[in-house]
N, C-alpha and C positions, 0 to 999 in steps of 0.2 A: 317486298312482295312475297318472298318465301316465308317470312315470319307470319304474315297475314294468313297465308294458306295453312301453315302449320297450326296456328292458333285455332282456326275454325275447325280443321280436321280433327285435331286431338281433343278439343272440347266436345265434339260430337262423339268420338270414340269413348272418352272417359265417362260421359253422361250415359251412353248406351250400356256400359258395364254396370253403372249404378242402377239403371232401370232394370236390368236383368236380376240384380240383387234385391229388387223391390224397395229401393230407397224412396223417401219422400222427396218432394220438389226441392227442398233445401239441400238434402244430401246429394241429389242428382246434380244440382248446380255446383256444389263444392267439389264433387269428384271430377266433373267436367273441367272446371277452372283449374283444379290442381294438375290435371293431366296437361292442360294447355300451358300453364305457367311455371311449374316447378323446374323443369329442365332448363328453360331459359333463364330463370332466376339464378340457378346454380351456375350456369355458364357466365352470367354477368358478374357474379361474385368472384369467380375464378379469375376473370380478367380485370377485376377492380372497377367495375361499372355499377351504377345504381340500376337495379332491375327495371326493365321497361314497364312492367306491370304497375310499378309504383310511380311512374312518371306520366303515363298517358291513359286518359279515360277511353281513348279509342281502342286500346289493347283489351280493356275489360269488356267493352261493347262487342268486340269481335268474338271473345270467348263466350259471352252470353248468347250471341247469334248461333254459335256452334251448339250450345246447350239446347236452344230452341229448335234447331234442326233435328237434334236427337229425339226430342219429344215428338216432333212431327213425324219423323221416320217410325217411331214406335207406334204411333196411332195408325199408320198406314200398313206397317209390316208386322207379322206375327212374331218373328224371331230376328230382330234387327242385329243382334251381335254376331250372327253367322251369315248375314246377308252380304252379297258382294259389295253393296254400297259401303257398308261399314269396313269390310276388309280392304277395299281400295282406298277409302278415306284414311285408314291406318297407315297404309303404305305411302300415301302421299304426304301425310303428316310426318312420318319418319324421315322421308327424303327432304322435305322442306326444312325441318329442324336440324337435320345433319348438315345441310347446306348453310343454313343461317349460322350454326355453330362454327363451321369451317371459316366462313367469312369474318365473323367477329374475332375469332382466334387469330387469324392472319392479320387483321387490322390492329390487333393488340400486340403483334410482334412476337408471338410465342414460337417455339420450335416446331418442326414438322410433326414430331410426336405429340406435342401440345395441340396442334391443329386437329389431328385425328382424335385425340382424347376428348377435346372440347366438343367436337362434332358428335361423338358418341354420347357424351353426357347430355348434351342439348337434346339429342334425339330420343333418348330412352329414359331420362331422369323423371320427366313428368308422369310417364306411365308407371314407373316403379313406385313413385309416391302415391299415385292414385290406387294402385293395387294394395298398398299398405292401408290406405283409408278404407278399402273394401274388405279388409281383414283377410287378405290373400298373400301368399308368397309372391314377390315381384316376378312378373312374367319373364323378365330377362334372365332370371336365374335357372329356368328350366326349358324355355323355348329354344329349340335347336339352333336357330340361325338369326333370330330377330336383331339382336345388338350387332352381330357381325355385318349385317347389311349396312348399318350406319358406319361401321369401321371401313368397309370397302368403299363407301361413298367418300369418306374423309380421305382415304388413301388416293382415290381418283383425283380429288381436289388438289392434294399435295403434288402428285405426279404431274398433273396438268400445269400447275404453276412452275414446276421444275423445268419443264420442257418449253416454257414460254407462253402457255395459254393462261391468261389471267382474267379476272373480272367475270363477266357473264358467261364466258366459255367454260371456265373452270367450275363455276356454279352449276351450269347446266349439266356438265359431266357428272358432278357429284350427285345431283338430284336423280339423273337418269340411272346411274349405277345403283343407287340405293333403292329406288322404287322397282327397278327391274329385278334385282336380286330378291327383294322382299316378295314380290308377286310370284316369282318362280318358286321360292321356298314354300309359299302357301299352296300353289298349284301342284307341286310335286312332293309335298309333305316333308 
């Protein structure tokens, strides 16, 4: 479920960035799919799994749905990249992918540090790759708190597991901490 949410949200955000740069439809699609899949593919390679995007046409369809949403949002809104819909989608995608990364890393049996690292990489890797495609310095290198939101979410997942909250409770805590800290960072600069 979290992976599905993240795929759609980050495909929307990546496509919106490409629309702002006036990419054509192919470029918009590539940027959206890159943001949706690059972090998860990196995560899967780190835990010795075949990336889901190479296994499931459903994953690609979800990414394309996010691209289509971005195009629809662009038609309706004048400045979609700064609109609250896009900012909230980005926070939700960050939280969903941090949570997915933490779950996959835990299932792979990595250390607590590994869980936090994989959560962060899963959450921010796609956006960093999309920024490179857009010929920009990756957002995570200069944005004040973006990647740290995923780190805090990953830490919340680890702490929850340590004190006995596992499964959906740990996942919900990870997602909540990530999205709340990201939205607070956006709101308060």
